Backbone bond lengths (Angstrom), bond angles and torsions (degrees), N, CA, C in turn:
res aa  C-N    CA-C-N  psi(-1)  N-CA   C-N-CA  omega(-1)  CA-C   N-CA-C  phi
1 X - - - 1.411 - - 1.515 112.53 -
2 X 1.333 115.96 -35.95 1.434 121.57 -176.84 1.525 107.81 -68.35
3 X 1.319 118.72 -36.41 1.460 121.70 -178.53 1.509 108.61 -67.76
4 X 1.342 120.86 -42.18 1.474 123.68 177.03 1.512 111.20 -62.39
5 X 1.285 118.55 -39.22 1.433 119.47 177.20 1.549 110.68 -68.51
6 X 1.295 116.80 -36.26 1.495 119.13 177.26 1.518 111.06 -66.74
7 X 1.312 118.83 -37.64 1.420 123.52 179.70 1.495 110.20 -69.08
8 X 1.266 119.94 -40.93 1.499 123.10 173.87 1.519 111.36 -63.13
9 X 1.324 116.74 -40.30 1.489 120.10 176.24 1.518 111.18 -62.38
10 X 1.308 118.36 -46.36 1.450 120.50 -178.50 1.544 109.45 -64.97
11 X 1.310 117.50 -39.43 1.498 119.72 179.74 1.527 108.17 -66.16
12 X 1.305 119.28 -40.12 1.488 120.45 177.19 1.495 109.34 -61.85
13 X 1.382 117.36 -46.73 1.526 118.66 178.00 1.457 112.74 -61.09
14 X 1.336 120.22 -37.64 1.467 122.03 178.92 1.499 109.81 -61.48
15 X 1.407 119.45 -52.15 1.417 121.23 -178.72 1.475 113.47 -65.01
16 X 1.313 117.12 -31.49 1.475 118.34 -179.68 1.537 111.43 -71.67
17 X 1.361 114.41 -30.26 1.466 118.25 -177.93 1.534 111.85 -88.13
18 X 1.299 120.47 -22.80 1.480 124.20 -175.13 1.474 111.61 -116.97
19 X 1.319 117.32 73.43 1.430 123.41 176.34 1.539 110.03 -73.36
20 X 1.362 118.57 -14.73 1.432 121.49 -179.93 1.534 111.95 -64.05
21 X 1.348 115.52 -24.61 1.474 120.32 -177.82 1.567 108.15 -64.25
22 X 1.332 117.85 -32.07 1.471 119.40 179.03 1.553 108.61 -67.78
23 X 1.357 117.35 -34.71 1.420 119.57 176.22 1.494 114.00 -65.87
24 X 1.321 116.92 -43.00 1.480 122.50 176.52 1.619 109.24 -56.98
25 X 1.316 112.39 -50.01 1.476 115.49 -179.81 1.481 113.27 -60.49
26 X 1.311 115.71 -40.20 1.480 122.23 -177.08 1.512 110.51 -66.96
27 X 1.321 116.95 -46.91 1.480 124.00 174.81 1.546 111.92 -54.00
28 X 1.321 115.21 -49.00 1.504 117.46 -179.90 1.574 111.14 -72.66
29 X 1.299 118.55 -24.81 1.447 119.84 173.93 1.505 110.53 -66.61
30 X 1.306 117.38 -43.86 1.457 123.88 178.36 1.534 107.69 -65.19
31 X 1.289 119.34 -43.54 1.464 123.29 177.79 1.558 110.97 -61.39
32 X 1.314 117.47 -40.00 1.457 121.48 178.96 1.510 110.09 -70.21
33 X 1.315 119.30 -34.23 1.450 121.57 176.66 1.553 107.90 -65.42
34 X 1.342 118.56 -44.80 1.464 121.90 175.90 1.502 113.85 -54.98
35 X 1.403 113.87 -45.68 1.452 118.77 176.62 1.432 113.06 -62.53
36 X 1.390 118.44 -37.11 1.445 120.78 177.32 1.483 111.94 -68.25
37 X 1.320 119.21 -37.74 1.437 121.76 175.52 1.526 114.52 -60.66
38 X 1.304 113.45 -45.99 1.453 119.59 -179.72 1.551 112.63 -70.18
39 X 1.266 117.53 -31.86 1.408 123.58 174.42 1.537 111.28 -65.78
40 X 1.313 114.67 -48.03 1.499 118.81 176.08 1.556 110.41 -61.05
41 X 1.287 118.08 -41.29 1.443 121.37 175.49 1.526 111.85 -60.53
42 X 1.332 117.98 -42.10 1.442 119.90 179.17 1.493 111.85 -68.59
43 X 1.362 119.14 -36.49 1.463 119.39 172.45 1.487 113.31 -59.78
44 X 1.310 116.45 -45.47 1.495 119.55 177.22 1.526 116.28 -63.73
45 X 1.310 114.83 -38.33 1.424 122.92 174.54 1.510 112.39 -64.15
46 X 1.325 117.38 -45.30 1.439 121.22 175.90 1.532 112.80 -62.50
47 X 1.368 113.68 -40.76 1.504 118.09 179.28 1.492 107.65 -64.83
48 X 1.298 120.46 -39.93 1.411 122.60 -177.29 1.583 112.16 -69.69
49 X 1.269 116.06 -37.82 1.461 121.72 179.82 1.545 109.63 -68.24
50 X 1.290 117.32 -45.07 1.460 120.73 -172.75 1.529 110.59 -87.84
51 X 1.333 120.22 -1.42 1.418 121.72 179.42 1.529 110.51 -67.29
52 X 1.299 118.54 -35.17 1.438 121.02 -177.40 1.494 108.83 -82.29
53 X 1.259 121.44 -39.79 1.459 123.44 178.69 1.498 111.37 -117.33
54 X 1.388 117.13 91.43 1.432 119.90 177.98 1.518 111.64 -65.78
55 X 1.368 113.75 138.33 1.444 118.41 177.78 1.526 106.68 -158.95
56 X 1.327 115.66 171.07 1.519 121.58 -179.59 1.535 109.13 -77.05
57 X 1.376 117.97 -9.01 1.455 116.24 179.39 1.465 115.67 -71.80
58 X 1.353 117.24 -23.55 1.472 120.03 178.10 1.536 113.81 -60.22
59 X 1.327 113.03 -46.31 1.550 118.14 179.15 1.507 109.40 -59.11
60 X 1.342 115.49 -43.03 1.507 116.03 -179.03 1.458 112.30 -67.44
61 X 1.336 116.38 -40.71 1.442 114.89 -177.56 1.551 113.44 -68.52
62 X 1.366 112.94 -37.45 1.465 120.91 178.76 1.563 108.46 -63.60
63 X 1.354 117.04 -42.40 1.507 119.96 179.08 1.504 110.32 -64.74
64 X 1.359 115.14 -41.51 1.425 119.47 178.95 1.465 115.23 -61.04
65 X 1.420 111.92 -43.13 1.442 118.88 177.77 1.484 113.84 -64.63
66 X 1.385 115.80 -38.93 1.444 121.80 175.98 1.551 109.06 -62.31
67 X 1.325 115.75 -46.69 1.457 120.11 178.82 1.506 114.58 -57.60
68 X 1.344 114.51 -45.73 1.463 117.21 -178.45 1.587 108.48 -68.70
69 X 1.266 119.66 -40.50 1.524 122.13 176.68 1.509 109.76 -58.29
70 X 1.256 117.44 -44.03 1.513 118.63 178.19 1.521 111.34 -68.20
71 X 1.259 117.47 -36.07 1.465 120.67 179.40 1.531 110.61 -66.46
72 X 1.372 115.63 -45.40 1.425 119.00 179.23 1.540 111.41 -63.79
73 X 1.317 117.39 -35.31 1.460 121.04 176.53 1.511 110.84 -62.30
74 X 1.336 118.10 -43.15 1.470 120.46 -179.76 1.557 109.21 -72.09
75 X 1.301 119.16 -32.75 1.504 120.47 176.41 1.539 108.74 -62.34
76 X 1.372 116.23 -44.61 1.446 117.93 -179.81 1.500 110.63 -65.18
77 X 1.333 117.87 -40.32 1.499 121.51 178.14 1.567 110.37 -61.90
78 X 1.325 115.84 -40.50 1.477 118.16 -178.90 1.524 111.08 -70.80
79 X 1.424 118.27 -34.78 1.441 118.04 176.51 1.480 111.74 -64.33
80 X 1.286 118.87 -44.41 1.486 123.10 -179.86 1.473 108.57 -62.29
81 X 1.354 118.17 -47.67 1.499 117.51 178.60 1.509 116.40 -62.81
82 X 1.376 116.16 -36.49 1.473 120.57 176.85 1.501 110.68 -66.25
83 X 1.295 117.54 -43.72 1.520 122.67 -179.96 1.480 108.96 -62.91
84 X 1.295 119.11 -41.71 1.482 120.50 177.24 1.500 113.09 -68.14
85 X 1.330 115.74 -36.35 1.511 121.03 176.31 1.489 110.42 -61.02
86 X 1.267 116.37 -50.18 1.484 122.20 179.82 1.492 114.07 -60.49
87 X 1.375 114.23 -39.86 1.406 122.31 176.70 1.552 110.40 -64.70
88 X 1.294 118.06 -43.23 1.507 121.74 -179.62 1.503 108.21 -68.72
89 X 1.314 119.73 -43.80 1.460 122.81 179.22 1.562 113.82 -60.15
90 X 1.325 112.93 -47.92 1.496 115.37 177.34 1.481 113.30 -65.98
91 X 1.350 117.17 -34.25 1.446 118.78 174.52 1.503 113.39 -65.98
92 X 1.298 115.83 -42.59 1.519 119.91 178.20 1.474 111.54 -64.89
93 X 1.290 119.49 -44.32 1.470 122.00 -175.50 1.536 113.56 -77.26
94 X 1.333 117.59 -18.60 1.449 119.86 177.69 1.514 113.16 -98.69
95 X 1.339 117.31 -2.95 1.397 122.38 176.80 1.585 114.27 -88.32
96 X 1.281 117.97 151.31 1.384 119.22 171.77 1.579 108.50 -141.88
97 X 1.296 120.62 -170.48 1.400 123.79 -171.81 1.540 112.26 -66.53
98 X 1.399 114.99 -30.54 1.423 120.75 -176.94 1.520 115.77 -87.90
99 X 1.354 116.21 -33.69 1.463 118.64 -173.91 1.542 110.72 -135.46
100 X 1.269 116.05 155.45 1.389 122.37 175.09 1.593 107.50 -83.84
101 X 1.315 115.45 146.13 1.426 116.99 -179.62 1.467 114.31 -85.16
102 X 1.383 120.39 -170.86 1.402 123.48 179.36 1.508 106.93 -117.60
103 X 1.326 115.23 134.46 1.467 122.86 177.60 1.531 107.17 -87.82
104 X 1.284 117.45 124.87 1.511 120.48 179.12 1.533 107.39 -96.94
105 X 1.321 112.37 83.12 1.490 119.45 -179.26 1.516 108.34 -70.08
106 X 1.293 118.98 -42.42 1.470 118.99 -177.84 1.475 112.99 -65.07
107 X 1.318 118.76 -36.39 1.447 121.49 175.23 1.524 110.69 -61.43
108 X 1.351 117.70 -43.90 1.462 119.93 175.61 1.496 113.75 -62.53
109 X 1.353 117.08 -36.39 1.452 119.75 176.58 1.487 110.28 -67.36
110 X 1.347 117.37 -40.83 1.473 121.16 -178.01 1.560 110.45 -65.49
111 X 1.311 115.77 -43.71 1.437 121.53 179.02 1.546 111.02 -63.98
112 X 1.384 114.26 -39.71 1.497 117.75 -175.10 1.531 111.15 -71.08
113 X 1.313 117.30 -26.64 1.473 121.88 -177.63 1.576 112.18 -102.14
114 X 1.301 118.83 -1.33 1.454 120.45 175.99 1.498 111.52 -126.93
115 X 1.312 118.88 -77.45 1.489 122.09 -170.25 1.494 111.02 -65.33
116 X 1.383 117.75 -42.07 1.470 118.92 -169.78 1.558 110.50 -111.96
117 X 1.295 117.15 20.72 1.498 118.85 -174.93 1.572 107.18 -70.56
118 X 1.274 119.40 -36.39 1.489 121.95 -179.46 1.532 111.23 -62.17
119 X 1.357 114.55 -45.33 1.452 120.54 -178.31 1.508 110.33 -66.34
120 X 1.363 117.99 -35.96 1.407 120.22 176.60 1.464 115.04 -70.98
121 X 1.378 116.04 -34.08 1.432 120.55 175.04 1.563 111.26 -68.64
122 X 1.328 114.40 -43.44 1.479 118.74 175.26 1.575 113.79 -56.95
123 X 1.303 113.80 -45.47 1.451 118.91 175.89 1.520 111.10 -62.07
124 X 1.300 117.28 -39.87 1.481 120.51 178.93 1.496 109.32 -65.33
125 X 1.349 116.96 -38.26 1.490 122.44 179.15 1.528 111.34 -60.57
126 X 1.357 114.56 -47.10 1.465 120.27 178.62 1.569 109.43 -60.10
127 X 1.312 114.89 -45.85 1.500 121.52 178.02 1.474 110.97 -57.41
128 X 1.364 117.60 -44.88 1.416 121.80 179.28 1.475 112.82 -65.18
129 X 1.338 116.14 -43.83 1.449 117.16 178.28 1.583 112.47 -59.94
130 X 1.294 113.69 -43.23 1.485 117.00 176.36 1.510 113.01 -62.02
131 X 1.315 118.47 -38.70 1.420 120.65 178.89 1.583 109.79 -67.60
132 X 1.308 115.79 -39.20 1.450 118.72 178.95 1.485 109.95 -67.96
133 X 1.317 118.40 -44.10 1.478 122.83 177.30 1.605 111.73 -56.98
134 X 1.273 114.71 -45.03 1.440 120.61 176.74 1.477 114.33 -62.65
135 X 1.345 117.78 -36.96 1.424 120.84 178.38 1.499 113.85 -75.37
136 X 1.328 116.12 -29.52 1.473 120.97 -178.66 1.571 109.85 -73.81
137 X 1.347 115.54 -40.54 1.462 118.54 177.85 1.536 109.52 -67.31
138 X 1.315 116.25 123.11 1.537 116.90 -172.38 1.480 113.87 -63.80
139 X 1.307 120.10 -39.65 1.447 121.95 177.04 1.505 111.69 -151.60
140 X 1.283 115.06 132.54 1.497 116.95 178.30 1.486 112.98 -84.69
141 X 1.361 116.46 -2.84 1.427 115.24 178.29 1.573 112.43 -85.32
142 X 1.292 115.73 -9.53 1.479 121.50 -178.89 1.575 106.04 -70.39
143 X 1.285 113.77 152.73 1.501 119.53 -179.18 1.580 108.31 -94.49
144 X 1.289 117.88 75.61 1.468 122.54 174.85 1.502 109.79 -132.28
145 X 1.282 113.24 161.47 1.478 120.46 -176.11 1.585 110.16 -63.28
146 X 1.335 112.88 -44.55 1.488 116.16 -178.76 1.520 112.66 -67.38
147 X 1.322 117.98 -36.57 1.461 118.45 177.68 1.553 111.94 -69.90
148 X 1.319 116.33 -33.50 1.466 120.15 177.26 1.483 110.57 -67.01
149 X 1.389 116.08 -44.37 1.545 120.18 178.01 1.565 110.11 -60.94
150 X 1.333 118.50 -42.24 1.398 120.81 179.17 1.533 112.66 -69.15
151 X 1.303 116.37 -32.63 1.446 122.28 174.95 1.508 112.55 -67.22
152 X 1.301 117.46 -35.82 1.476 119.60 176.84 1.499 111.19 -69.81
153 X 1.283 118.88 -36.02 1.457 124.42 -177.47 1.531 109.66 -67.43
């Protein structure tokens, strides 16, 4: 019980000391809303273009656009999580019994958008593929090999 209380205390100290993390989350929220707006506009544009000439290309383009939107959402989620993790790690390792440490939020953001951006994108791609596979399989309760594989993932 004492360990749990200490963890809650450290987490409270971390969030009290690092108000910049709220800024990072807010900026990426606004960025995600812009991506959502442009994705909706692209959906409407594609629907308007293909309304006059129906073809099988519309379904492919819509699916591709949905896949890209989901992937970008997971990339944004991974960047925010990585930035918070670096901030928490630098805060933890620079703290001691006498003083609170400093959370290096901007270093985490820099690393997430430069050095580790490819790894974050690859992880987001895997998460997107799993989400698409789970949405394609009609029901994971059925007793089939495909549903069992998707259930394990």
